[in-house]
VOKOLGU-703308 format. One record per residue (C-alpha): residue number from 1; residue in three letters; x, y, z. Coordinates in nm, 4 decimals. Example, Ala and Ser with C-alpha at 12.3 -4.5 7.8 and 13.67 -1.06 7.14 Angstrom:
2
{atom 1, "Ala", {1.2300, -0.4500, 0.7800}};
{atom 2, "Ser", {1.3670, -0.1060, 0.7140}};
END
This chain:
410
{atom 1, "Met", {14.2893, 3.3588, 17.8016}};
{atom 2, "Leu", {14.1876, 3.1120, 17.5084}};
{atom 3, "Leu", {14.2570, 2.8171, 17.7506}};
{atom 4, "Arg", {14.0726, 3.0036, 18.0335}};
{atom 5, "Phe", {13.7567, 2.9985, 17.7939}};
{atom 6, "Ile", {13.7812, 2.6927, 17.7405}};
{atom 7, "Leu", {13.7958, 2.5584, 18.0719}};
{atom 8, "Phe", {13.4897, 2.7595, 18.1488}};
{atom 9, "Leu", {13.3135, 2.6234, 17.8392}};
{atom 10, "Thr", {13.3994, 2.2523, 17.9770}};
{atom 11, "Leu", {13.3007, 2.3169, 18.3489}};
{atom 12, "Gly", {12.9552, 2.5178, 18.2178}};
{atom 13, "Trp", {12.9228, 2.2283, 17.9807}};
{atom 14, "Ala", {12.9510, 1.9867, 18.2781}};
{atom 15, "Leu", {12.7586, 2.1456, 18.4698}};
{atom 16, "Ser", {12.4319, 2.2064, 18.2610}};
{atom 17, "Leu", {12.4721, 1.8295, 18.1689}};
{atom 18, "Gly", {12.4196, 1.6880, 18.5032}};
{atom 19, "Leu", {12.1597, 1.9291, 18.6055}};
{atom 20, "Leu", {11.9932, 1.9040, 18.3225}};
{atom 21, "Gln", {12.0243, 1.4607, 18.3955}};
{atom 22, "Gln", {11.8906, 1.5519, 18.7434}};
{atom 23, "Leu", {11.5835, 1.7604, 18.6281}};
{atom 24, "Leu", {11.4886, 1.6105, 18.2928}};
{atom 25, "Gly", {11.6492, 1.2522, 18.3052}};
{atom 26, "Gln", {11.3930, 1.0415, 18.4759}};
{atom 27, "Arg", {11.1398, 1.2327, 18.2670}};
{atom 28, "Leu", {11.3019, 1.1012, 17.9449}};
{atom 29, "Glu", {11.3337, 0.8083, 18.0729}};
{atom 30, "Arg", {10.9533, 0.7405, 18.1786}};
{atom 31, "Ala", {10.8856, 0.8341, 17.8099}};
{atom 32, "Gln", {11.1632, 0.6028, 17.6715}};
{atom 33, "Met", {10.9133, 0.3726, 17.9231}};
{atom 34, "Gln", {10.6332, 0.4180, 17.7825}};
{atom 35, "Gln", {10.6860, 0.3931, 17.4538}};
{atom 36, "Leu", {10.8839, 0.0765, 17.4752}};
{atom 37, "Gly", {10.5393, -0.0687, 17.6628}};
{atom 38, "Arg", {10.3675, 0.0814, 17.3461}};
{atom 39, "Asn", {10.5525, -0.1128, 17.0674}};
{atom 40, "Leu", {10.5503, -0.4156, 17.3001}};
{atom 41, "Ala", {10.1900, -0.4326, 17.3748}};
{atom 42, "Glu", {10.1649, -0.4604, 16.9894}};
{atom 43, "Val", {10.4022, -0.7648, 16.9805}};
{atom 44, "Ile", {10.2813, -0.9323, 17.2304}};
{atom 45, "Lys", {9.9085, -0.9323, 17.0934}};
{atom 46, "Leu", {10.0297, -1.0403, 16.7757}};
{atom 47, "Ser", {10.2846, -1.3403, 16.9582}};
{atom 48, "Gln", {9.9694, -1.4192, 17.1168}};
{atom 49, "Met", {9.7798, -1.4968, 16.8113}};
{atom 50, "Val", {10.0555, -1.6969, 16.6510}};
{atom 51, "Leu", {10.0997, -1.8979, 16.9348}};
{atom 52, "Glu", {9.7531, -2.0143, 16.9421}};
{atom 53, "Arg", {9.8035, -2.2415, 16.5716}};
{atom 54, "Phe", {10.2235, -2.2936, 16.6417}};
{atom 55, "Pro", {10.4502, -2.4208, 16.8375}};
{atom 56, "Pro", {10.6813, -2.1752, 17.1018}};
{atom 57, "Ala", {11.0104, -2.2832, 16.9279}};
{atom 58, "Leu", {10.8681, -2.2249, 16.5778}};
{atom 59, "Val", {10.7188, -1.9011, 16.6018}};
{atom 60, "Ser", {11.0796, -1.8115, 16.7586}};
{atom 61, "Glu", {11.2336, -1.9514, 16.5134}};
{atom 62, "Leu", {11.0585, -1.7511, 16.1983}};
{atom 63, "Ser", {10.9988, -1.4288, 16.4078}};
{atom 64, "Gly", {11.3456, -1.3667, 16.5189}};
{atom 65, "Leu", {11.1616, -1.3165, 16.8861}};
{atom 66, "Pro", {11.4003, -1.4707, 17.2216}};
{atom 67, "Leu", {11.1074, -1.7009, 17.3003}};
{atom 68, "Ala", {11.1994, -1.9581, 17.6114}};
{atom 69, "Thr", {11.0083, -2.1792, 17.8103}};
{atom 70, "Asn", {10.9938, -2.3513, 18.1351}};
{atom 71, "Ile", {11.2042, -2.0841, 18.2499}};
{atom 72, "Lys", {11.2332, -2.0733, 18.6806}};
{atom 73, "Phe", {11.2875, -1.7637, 18.8643}};
{atom 74, "Ala", {11.4470, -1.7419, 19.1874}};
{atom 75, "Gly", {11.1446, -1.4694, 19.2947}};
{atom 76, "Asn", {10.9522, -1.2502, 19.2189}};
{atom 77, "Gln", {11.1940, -0.9256, 19.2702}};
{atom 78, "Gln", {11.1403, -0.6643, 19.0134}};
{atom 79, "Gly", {11.2849, -0.2774, 18.9586}};
{atom 80, "Asn", {11.0965, 0.0026, 18.9285}};
{atom 81, "Arg", {11.1550, 0.0211, 18.5597}};
{atom 82, "Asp", {11.0467, -0.2684, 18.5728}};
{atom 83, "Arg", {10.7334, -0.1906, 18.7550}};
{atom 84, "Glu", {10.6456, 0.1058, 18.5037}};
{atom 85, "Leu", {10.6599, -0.1485, 18.2136}};
{atom 86, "Arg", {10.4835, -0.3283, 18.3868}};
{atom 87, "Leu", {10.2239, -0.1525, 18.4323}};
{atom 88, "Glu", {10.2438, 0.0529, 18.1019}};
{atom 89, "Leu", {10.1263, -0.3519, 17.9494}};
{atom 90, "Cys", {9.8796, -0.3396, 18.1958}};
{atom 91, "Lys", {9.7277, -0.0103, 18.0152}};
{atom 92, "Gln", {9.7994, -0.1093, 17.6842}};
{atom 93, "Leu", {9.6319, -0.4992, 17.7221}};
{atom 94, "Arg", {9.3891, -0.6931, 17.8260}};
{atom 95, "His", {9.5259, -0.8659, 18.1468}};
{atom 96, "Cys", {9.8470, -0.8026, 18.3011}};
{atom 97, "Pro", {10.1469, -1.0204, 18.2108}};
{atom 98, "Glu", {10.4006, -1.1292, 18.4371}};
{atom 99, "Val", {10.7196, -0.9181, 18.4425}};
{atom 100, "Arg", {11.0381, -1.0414, 18.5635}};
{atom 101, "Pro", {11.3771, -0.9242, 18.5537}};
{atom 102, "Asn", {11.6927, -1.0950, 18.4118}};
{atom 103, "Lys", {11.8622, -1.3263, 18.6090}};
{atom 104, "Ser", {12.1558, -1.2970, 18.4231}};
{atom 105, "Gly", {12.2367, -0.9270, 18.4977}};
{atom 106, "Val", {12.1805, -0.8235, 18.1816}};
{atom 107, "Ala", {11.9657, -0.5148, 18.1688}};
{atom 108, "Gly", {11.5938, -0.6785, 18.0308}};
{atom 109, "Val", {11.3298, -0.8367, 18.1210}};
{atom 110, "Trp", {11.0743, -1.1643, 18.0536}};
{atom 111, "Val", {10.7127, -1.0619, 17.9769}};
{atom 112, "Glu", {10.4489, -1.3720, 18.0114}};
{atom 113, "Leu", {10.2553, -1.4586, 17.6850}};
{atom 114, "Leu", {9.9160, -1.5957, 17.6804}};
{atom 115, "Ser", {9.9839, -1.9790, 17.5524}};
{atom 116, "Pro", {9.7220, -2.2907, 17.5494}};
{atom 117, "Leu", {9.9799, -2.4599, 17.6212}};
{atom 118, "Glu", {10.2953, -2.4166, 17.8685}};
{atom 119, "Pro", {10.3834, -2.0606, 17.9977}};
{atom 120, "Val", {10.6090, -1.8841, 17.7304}};
{atom 121, "Trp", {10.8099, -1.5945, 17.8220}};
{atom 122, "Leu", {10.9449, -1.3519, 17.5581}};
{atom 123, "Tyr", {11.2594, -1.1826, 17.6461}};
{atom 124, "Val", {11.2627, -0.7907, 17.5916}};
{atom 125, "Ala", {11.5963, -0.5627, 17.6777}};
{atom 126, "Leu", {11.5348, -0.2301, 17.8607}};
{atom 127, "Pro", {11.7409, 0.0608, 17.7611}};
{atom 128, "Ser", {12.0515, 0.1813, 17.9660}};
{atom 129, "Asn", {12.0144, 0.4236, 18.2003}};
{atom 130, "Arg", {12.3402, 0.5085, 18.2020}};
{atom 131, "Trp", {12.4578, 0.9013, 18.2478}};
{atom 132, "Trp", {12.7129, 0.8676, 17.9767}};
{atom 133, "Pro", {12.6715, 0.8463, 17.6671}};
{atom 134, "Pro", {12.4600, 1.1142, 17.7489}};
{atom 135, "Asp", {12.0969, 1.1158, 17.4971}};
{atom 136, "Pro", {12.1057, 1.3937, 17.2243}};
{atom 137, "Met", {11.8587, 1.6023, 17.3686}};
{atom 138, "Leu", {12.0134, 1.6664, 17.6525}};
{atom 139, "Ala", {12.3396, 1.7398, 17.5148}};
{atom 140, "Ser", {12.1526, 1.9422, 17.2717}};
{atom 141, "Tyr", {12.0527, 2.1330, 17.5569}};
{atom 142, "Ser", {12.3722, 2.1399, 17.7627}};
{atom 143, "Leu", {12.5368, 2.2574, 17.5174}};
{atom 144, "Ile", {12.3625, 2.6020, 17.4914}};
{atom 145, "Ser", {12.3497, 2.6420, 17.8506}};
{atom 146, "Gly", {12.6883, 2.5813, 17.9285}};
{atom 147, "Thr", {12.7575, 2.8391, 17.6649}};
{atom 148, "Val", {12.5299, 3.0409, 17.8308}};
{atom 149, "Ile", {12.6551, 3.0067, 18.1616}};
{atom 150, "Ala", {13.0636, 3.0199, 18.0706}};
{atom 151, "Gly", {13.0196, 3.3026, 17.9693}};
{atom 152, "Ala", {12.8522, 3.4745, 18.2548}};
{atom 153, "Leu", {13.1528, 3.2954, 18.4406}};
{atom 154, "Phe", {13.4106, 3.4872, 18.1785}};
{atom 155, "Leu", {13.2110, 3.7679, 18.2569}};
{atom 156, "Leu", {13.2488, 3.7364, 18.6112}};
{atom 157, "Leu", {13.5979, 3.6548, 18.6785}};
{atom 158, "Glu", {13.7693, 3.7756, 18.4168}};
{atom 159, "Val", {13.6198, 4.1306, 18.3751}};
{atom 160, "Gln", {13.3580, 4.1894, 18.6739}};
{atom 161, "Arg", {13.5807, 4.1072, 18.9456}};
{atom 162, "Pro", {13.9023, 4.2748, 18.8381}};
{atom 163, "Leu", {13.7083, 4.5764, 18.7350}};
{atom 164, "His", {13.5872, 4.5809, 19.1084}};
{atom 165, "Arg", {13.9026, 4.5538, 19.2172}};
{atom 166, "Leu", {14.0170, 4.8312, 19.0134}};
{atom 167, "Glu", {13.7495, 5.0465, 19.1143}};
{atom 168, "Asn", {13.8068, 4.9761, 19.4928}};
{atom 169, "Ala", {14.2085, 5.0641, 19.4362}};
{atom 170, "Leu", {14.1091, 5.3953, 19.3026}};
{atom 171, "Gly", {13.8833, 5.4700, 19.5652}};
{atom 172, "Arg", {14.1730, 5.4177, 19.8531}};
{atom 173, "Val", {14.3959, 5.6473, 19.6303}};
{atom 174, "Gly", {14.4772, 5.9901, 19.8370}};
{atom 175, "Leu", {14.3082, 5.8235, 20.1280}};
{atom 176, "Glu", {14.5079, 5.6710, 20.4105}};
{atom 177, "Gln", {14.7230, 5.4546, 20.2047}};
{atom 178, "Arg", {14.8283, 5.4305, 19.8721}};
{atom 179, "Pro", {14.6884, 5.1067, 19.7579}};
{atom 180, "Ala", {14.8902, 4.8219, 19.6540}};
{atom 181, "Pro", {14.9133, 4.7293, 19.2570}};
{atom 182, "Leu", {14.6729, 4.5297, 19.1451}};
{atom 183, "Pro", {14.7889, 4.1899, 18.9655}};
{atom 184, "Lys", {14.6960, 4.1883, 18.5478}};
{atom 185, "Glu", {14.4271, 3.9672, 18.5629}};
{atom 186, "Gly", {14.1090, 3.9292, 18.3390}};
{atom 187, "Ala", {14.0518, 4.0094, 17.9633}};
{atom 188, "Val", {14.3452, 4.2492, 17.7588}};
{atom 189, "Glu", {14.1027, 4.5620, 17.8211}};
{atom 190, "Val", {14.0918, 4.5039, 18.1961}};
{atom 191, "Gln", {14.4629, 4.4509, 18.1830}};
{atom 192, "Arg", {14.6002, 4.7145, 17.9975}};
{atom 193, "Leu", {14.3467, 4.9515, 18.2753}};
{atom 194, "Ser", {14.5510, 4.7599, 18.5529}};
{atom 195, "Gly", {14.8910, 4.8178, 18.4099}};
{atom 196, "Arg", {14.7741, 5.2068, 18.3492}};
{atom 197, "Phe", {14.6682, 5.2210, 18.7119}};
{atom 198, "Asn", {14.9825, 5.0820, 18.8412}};
{atom 199, "Ser", {15.1730, 5.3393, 18.6283}};
{atom 200, "Met", {15.0265, 5.5726, 18.7916}};
{atom 201, "Leu", {15.1252, 5.4412, 19.1315}};
{atom 202, "Ala", {15.4421, 5.4845, 19.0231}};
{atom 203, "Arg", {15.4606, 5.8209, 18.9127}};
{atom 204, "Leu", {15.2893, 5.8880, 19.2532}};
{atom 205, "Glu", {15.4841, 5.7398, 19.4587}};
{atom 206, "Ala", {15.8050, 5.8959, 19.2800}};
{atom 207, "Ser", {15.6364, 6.2402, 19.3029}};
{atom 208, "Glu", {15.5419, 6.1682, 19.6956}};
{atom 209, "Thr", {15.9310, 6.0595, 19.7339}};
{atom 210, "Glu", {16.0327, 6.4029, 19.5823}};
{atom 211, "Arg", {15.7962, 6.6132, 19.7337}};
{atom 212, "Ala", {15.9352, 6.4878, 20.0928}};
{atom 213, "Thr", {16.2703, 6.5132, 20.0114}};
{atom 214, "Met", {16.2019, 6.9014, 19.9025}};
{atom 215, "Leu", {15.9689, 6.9220, 20.2399}};
{atom 216, "Ala", {16.2796, 6.7853, 20.4626}};
{atom 217, "Gly", {16.5168, 7.0272, 20.2806}};
{atom 218, "Ile", {16.3132, 7.3676, 20.3589}};
{atom 219, "Ala", {16.2624, 7.2536, 20.6996}};
{atom 220, "His", {16.5948, 7.2193, 20.7590}};
{atom 221, "Asp", {16.6821, 7.5303, 20.5838}};
{atom 222, "Leu", {16.4223, 7.7917, 20.7242}};
{atom 223, "Lys", {16.4634, 7.6196, 21.0670}};
{atom 224, "Ser", {16.8341, 7.7074, 21.0620}};
{atom 225, "Pro", {16.8064, 8.1174, 21.0316}};
{atom 226, "Ile", {16.4783, 8.1454, 21.2111}};
{atom 227, "Thr", {16.6626, 7.9902, 21.4771}};
{atom 228, "Arg", {16.9587, 8.2296, 21.4364}};
{atom 229, "Leu", {16.7497, 8.5230, 21.4061}};
{atom 230, "Arg", {16.5230, 8.4314, 21.6931}};
{atom 231, "Leu", {16.9009, 8.4082, 21.9059}};
{atom 232, "Arg", {17.0238, 8.7266, 21.7917}};
{atom 233, "Leu", {16.6919, 8.9723, 21.8314}};
{atom 234, "Ala", {16.6869, 8.7853, 22.2033}};
{atom 235, "Val", {17.0314, 8.9581, 22.2454}};
{atom 236, "Glu", {16.9662, 9.2485, 22.0792}};
{atom 237, "Ser", {16.6474, 9.3151, 22.2469}};
{atom 238, "Ala", {16.4426, 9.3557, 21.8853}};
{atom 239, "Ser", {16.1557, 9.5111, 21.9201}};
{atom 240, "Pro", {15.7835, 9.3248, 22.0044}};
{atom 241, "Gln", {15.7005, 9.4204, 21.6525}};
{atom 242, "Ala", {15.9940, 9.2069, 21.5029}};
{atom 243, "Gln", {15.9509, 8.9533, 21.7509}};
{atom 244, "Ala", {15.5823, 8.9093, 21.5997}};
{atom 245, "Asp", {15.7308, 8.9125, 21.3068}};
{atom 246, "Leu", {15.9871, 8.6531, 21.3354}};
{atom 247, "Asp", {15.6496, 8.3923, 21.4943}};
{atom 248, "Ala", {15.4628, 8.4913, 21.1925}};
{atom 249, "Leu", {15.6821, 8.3406, 20.9543}};
{atom 250, "Glu", {15.7737, 8.0475, 21.2090}};
{atom 251, "Arg", {15.3645, 8.0113, 21.2344}};
{atom 252, "Ile", {15.3456, 8.0252, 20.8184}};
{atom 253, "Thr", {15.6499, 7.8126, 20.7663}};
{atom 254, "Gly", {15.4556, 7.5141, 20.9679}};
{atom 255, "Gln", {15.1122, 7.5685, 20.8561}};
{atom 256, "Phe", {15.2673, 7.5415, 20.4632}};
{atom 257, "Leu", {15.5069, 7.2427, 20.5528}};
{atom 258, "Leu", {15.1780, 7.0548, 20.7280}};
{atom 259, "Phe", {14.9753, 7.1102, 20.4399}};
{atom 260, "Ala", {15.1913, 6.9976, 20.2177}};
{atom 261, "Gly", {15.2976, 6.6647, 20.4442}};
{atom 262, "Gly", {14.9274, 6.5585, 20.3820}};
{atom 263, "Gly", {14.9458, 6.3614, 20.7110}};
{atom 264, "Gln", {14.9140, 6.0307, 20.5178}};
{atom 265, "Gly", {15.2196, 5.8539, 20.6338}};
{atom 266, "Glu", {15.0606, 5.8806, 21.0122}};
{atom 267, "Gln", {14.9636, 5.5448, 21.1981}};
{atom 268, "Lys", {14.6198, 5.5645, 21.3625}};
{atom 269, "Ile", {14.6138, 5.4970, 21.7436}};
{atom 270, "Leu", {14.3128, 5.3791, 21.9465}};
{atom 271, "Leu", {14.3065, 5.7281, 22.2156}};
{atom 272, "Pro", {14.0419, 5.8530, 22.4080}};
{atom 273, "Leu", {13.9341, 6.1878, 22.2010}};
{atom 274, "Asn", {13.7719, 6.3546, 22.5491}};
{atom 275, "Glu", {14.1401, 6.3703, 22.6709}};
{atom 276, "Leu", {14.3161, 6.4707, 22.3558}};
{atom 277, "Ile", {14.1005, 6.7167, 22.3058}};
{atom 278, "Gly", {14.1453, 6.8142, 22.6692}};
{atom 279, "Glu", {14.5270, 6.8270, 22.6105}};
{atom 280, "Leu", {14.4881, 7.0468, 22.3364}};
{atom 281, "Ser", {14.2822, 7.2784, 22.5272}};
{atom 282, "Ala", {14.5196, 7.3322, 22.8328}};
{atom 283, "Arg", {14.6923, 7.5428, 22.5967}};
{atom 284, "Tyr", {14.4323, 7.8371, 22.6420}};
{atom 285, "Asp", {14.2806, 8.0582, 22.9014}};
{atom 286, "Asp", {14.0744, 7.8817, 23.0964}};
{atom 287, "Lys", {13.8450, 8.1788, 23.0680}};
{atom 288, "Tyr", {13.7781, 8.1955, 22.7273}};
{atom 289, "Leu", {13.7196, 7.8107, 22.6376}};
{atom 290, "Glu", {13.4080, 7.5467, 22.7759}};
{atom 291, "Leu", {13.4507, 7.2170, 22.7529}};
{atom 292, "Phe", {13.1253, 6.9240, 22.6868}};
{atom 293, "Leu", {13.3292, 6.6281, 22.6085}};
{atom 294, "Gln", {13.1729, 6.3082, 22.5950}};
{atom 295, "Pro", {13.3985, 5.9977, 22.7148}};
{atom 296, "Leu", {13.4395, 5.8491, 22.3235}};
{atom 297, "Gln", {13.7516, 5.6127, 22.1893}};
{atom 298, "Ala", {13.8049, 5.6490, 21.8270}};
{atom 299, "Leu", {14.0869, 5.5073, 21.6122}};
{atom 300, "Val", {14.2352, 5.8565, 21.4852}};
{atom 301, "Gln", {14.6072, 6.0017, 21.3719}};
{atom 302, "Pro", {14.6772, 6.2026, 21.6917}};
{atom 303, "Val", {14.9562, 6.4639, 21.5382}};
{atom 304, "Ala", {14.7500, 6.5542, 21.2099}};
{atom 305, "Leu", {14.4216, 6.5793, 21.4211}};
{atom 306, "Ser", {14.5630, 6.7966, 21.7521}};
{atom 307, "Arg", {14.6888, 7.0451, 21.4490}};
{atom 308, "Ala", {14.3370, 7.0842, 21.3121}};
{atom 309, "Leu", {14.2102, 7.1539, 21.6294}};
{atom 310, "Ala", {14.4299, 7.4050, 21.7251}};
{atom 311, "Asn", {14.3896, 7.5957, 21.3894}};
{atom 312, "Leu", {14.0312, 7.5948, 21.4224}};
{atom 313, "Ile", {14.0624, 7.7112, 21.8076}};
{atom 314, "Asp", {14.3331, 7.9880, 21.6551}};
{atom 315, "Asn", {14.1253, 8.1079, 21.4258}};
{atom 316, "Ala", {13.8028, 8.0750, 21.6563}};
{atom 317, "Leu", {14.0122, 8.2617, 21.9285}};
{atom 318, "Cys", {14.1068, 8.5242, 21.6486}};
{atom 319, "Tyr", {13.8244, 8.6161, 21.4468}};
{atom 320, "Gly", {13.5209, 8.5248, 21.6599}};
{atom 321, "Ala", {13.4130, 8.6468, 21.9827}};
{atom 322, "Pro", {13.4619, 8.4393, 22.3468}};
{atom 323, "Pro", {13.3734, 8.2195, 22.4784}};
{atom 324, "Leu", {13.4659, 7.9753, 22.2650}};
{atom 325, "Val", {13.2738, 7.6185, 22.3059}};
{atom 326, "Ile", {13.3934, 7.2858, 22.2019}};
{atom 327, "Gln", {13.1511, 6.9920, 22.2138}};
{atom 328, "Leu", {13.2655, 6.6258, 22.1365}};
{atom 329, "Met", {12.9438, 6.3704, 22.0902}};
{atom 330, "Lys", {12.8352, 6.1238, 21.8650}};
{atom 331, "Glu", {12.6043, 6.2785, 21.5780}};
{atom 332, "Gly", {12.4109, 5.9437, 21.4018}};
{atom 333, "Ser", {12.6757, 5.7215, 21.2442}};
{atom 334, "Met", {12.9891, 5.9838, 21.2972}};
{atom 335, "Val", {13.1926, 6.1732, 21.5847}};
{atom 336, "Leu", {13.0922, 6.5374, 21.6016}};
{atom 337, "Ile", {13.3665, 6.7668, 21.7660}};
{atom 338, "Ser", {13.2418, 7.1192, 21.7547}};
{atom 339, "Ile", {13.3748, 7.4450, 21.7913}};
{atom 340, "Thr", {13.1472, 7.7371, 21.8224}};
{atom 341, "Asp", {13.2302, 8.1054, 21.8549}};
{atom 342, "Gln", {13.0335, 8.3889, 21.9656}};
{atom 343, "Gly", {13.1020, 8.6114, 21.6735}};
{atom 344, "Asp", {12.9098, 8.6785, 21.3160}};
{atom 345, "Gly", {13.0963, 8.3537, 21.1447}};
{atom 346, "Ile", {13.1588, 8.3708, 20.7670}};
{atom 347, "Cys", {12.8808, 8.4590, 20.5476}};
{atom 348, "Gln", {12.6908, 8.1878, 20.3353}};
{atom 349, "Ser", {12.8383, 8.2922, 20.0060}};
{atom 350, "Glu", {13.2206, 8.2756, 20.1363}};
{atom 351, "Arg", {13.2074, 7.9505, 20.3555}};
{atom 352, "Glu", {13.2907, 7.7728, 20.0436}};
{atom 353, "Gln", {13.5631, 7.9451, 19.9142}};
{atom 354, "Ala", {13.6981, 7.9295, 20.2516}};
{atom 355, "Leu", {13.8027, 7.5864, 20.2712}};
{atom 356, "Met", {14.0410, 7.6885, 19.9612}};
{atom 357, "Pro", {14.3885, 7.6446, 20.0584}};
{atom 358, "Phe", {14.5784, 7.9631, 20.0747}};
{atom 359, "His", {14.2622, 8.1788, 20.0385}};
{atom 360, "Arg", {14.2333, 8.4529, 20.2841}};
{atom 361, "Leu", {13.8623, 8.5955, 20.3843}};
{atom 362, "Asp", {14.0230, 8.9472, 20.4002}};
{atom 363, "Ser", {14.3524, 9.1444, 20.3652}};
{atom 364, "Ser", {14.3515, 9.1972, 20.6882}};
{atom 365, "Arg", {14.4233, 8.8409, 20.8474}};
{atom 366, "Ser", {14.7169, 8.8393, 20.6439}};
{atom 367, "Gly", {14.9395, 9.0260, 20.9078}};
{atom 368, "Ser", {14.9171, 8.7867, 21.2161}};
{atom 369, "Gly", {15.0867, 8.4335, 21.0757}};
{atom 370, "His", {14.7876, 8.3366, 20.8766}};
{atom 371, "Cys", {14.8116, 8.2281, 20.4794}};
{atom 372, "Gly", {14.4597, 8.0940, 20.3913}};
{atom 373, "Leu", {14.6008, 7.7100, 20.5313}};
{atom 374, "Gly", {14.4046, 7.6419, 20.8502}};
{atom 375, "Leu", {14.0084, 7.5253, 20.7339}};
{atom 376, "Ala", {14.1981, 7.3331, 20.4544}};
{atom 377, "Ile", {14.4323, 7.1388, 20.6870}};
{atom 378, "Ala", {14.1315, 7.0804, 20.8880}};
{atom 379, "Ser", {13.9341, 7.0185, 20.6069}};
{atom 380, "Arg", {14.2132, 6.7211, 20.4372}};
{atom 381, "Val", {14.2146, 6.5860, 20.7572}};
{atom 382, "Ala", {13.8592, 6.5063, 20.8280}};
{atom 383, "Glu", {13.8625, 6.3223, 20.5479}};
{atom 384, "Leu", {14.1983, 6.1514, 20.5979}};
{atom 385, "His", {13.9636, 6.0155, 20.9046}};
{atom 386, "Gly", {13.6362, 5.9381, 20.6630}};
{atom 387, "Gly", {13.4004, 6.2685, 20.7576}};
{atom 388, "Lys", {13.4487, 6.5784, 20.6235}};
{atom 389, "Leu", {13.4062, 6.9666, 20.7426}};
{atom 390, "Glu", {13.1020, 7.1812, 20.7933}};
{atom 391, "Phe", {12.9783, 7.4697, 20.8588}};
{atom 392, "Arg", {12.6683, 7.5452, 21.0648}};
{atom 393, "Asp", {12.4930, 7.8535, 21.3050}};
{atom 394, "Pro", {12.3544, 7.7000, 21.6048}};
{atom 395, "Pro", {11.9910, 7.7821, 21.7196}};
{atom 396, "Gly", {12.1368, 7.9808, 22.0048}};
{atom 397, "Gly", {12.3369, 8.2381, 21.7478}};
{atom 398, "Gly", {12.7554, 8.2181, 21.7270}};
{atom 399, "Phe", {12.9345, 8.0035, 21.4191}};
{atom 400, "Ser", {13.0485, 7.6552, 21.4744}};
{atom 401, "Val", {13.2933, 7.5012, 21.2544}};
{atom 402, "Cys", {13.2572, 7.1235, 21.2810}};
{atom 403, "Leu", {13.5002, 6.7884, 21.2166}};
{atom 404, "Leu", {13.2614, 6.5321, 21.1315}};
{atom 405, "Leu", {13.4817, 6.1773, 21.1665}};
{atom 406, "Ser", {13.3559, 5.8015, 21.0395}};
{atom 407, "Glu", {13.2289, 5.6348, 21.3909}};
{atom 408, "Asp", {13.5169, 5.3934, 21.4424}};
{atom 409, "Leu", {13.4542, 5.3570, 21.8034}};
{atom 410, "Ser", {13.5869, 4.9906, 22.0186}};
END
């Protein structure tokens, strides 16, 4: 962690130094040239006053100024800094002296001095315009801004990004698939949270495996005696009530296994919803059903969705009044499957409780193989498809149970 922060700090300092060089380097260089021009103008004035009485060699020896005569220049090519220095000298002096670049390639120029006898040139060294070593002021500013940039990058990459990954993983828990374990990255606290999350996933996986094993055992243990009872009742010509009780027992067992199974393990496939609903409705008497289906395709879990719709149709036929209207359409960004019967439906005060598992609205419903799981299963299937289950009161009367599925259409 410390090494990564030092790396961020180094990168931030280098980045800020480069940006400051780009933004402020030319301005600082221009300020240096202006200061050099002002100082050089004073030296030129004094040198020209002395050259009126003494020869250049003596003036150079006494003052230490690099003066030269009889210099031949190949051309009059000037760089940007040479021109800036000449313009500054023109502002400070009464005349504009000639400024020629040093032919030896060293960063410097020759400035012509007014002399009564012969041309005298004064050599002036120019400040280096290299990026390294950087200007002390730019280096100070870059240390401050680089520290800020490093802190921001550290928070973004080592704290914010792992927390965002953890948030997305938490949002996927309990939905279609269990998220993969998170890598232990970022700050120490974030790594600790990721470790706790991975431990939670391991416990959930162990619990899921235990539940699946238990459900498989229950299904196997119940299937055999129910089959034997059904065969015995058929041989002994038992009463219709015994057959109904056995059907109710089988239905309750199937509902419980379906609710406990959850449906997370089923893969989604792309299929036409209108054909799925049409095939499911073919099991029922045509005189009780009316279908209004738009041709829509979606990625769904066909077994879970079919069982949820079958539960809703059975409930409507059992507790509602025919005819039963099944509609499939798009509603905004969602796919709507509504099942409408002509009964009184569920009153507003009991609709929230009706979605609770094992909750029956009245005791009379417990004798026909209903255990209060039909609406809970349908609500869970809707959530697995990114939607929800709603109760509605159509304008023309009746009662509607609607499955809203997330729009994932081809």
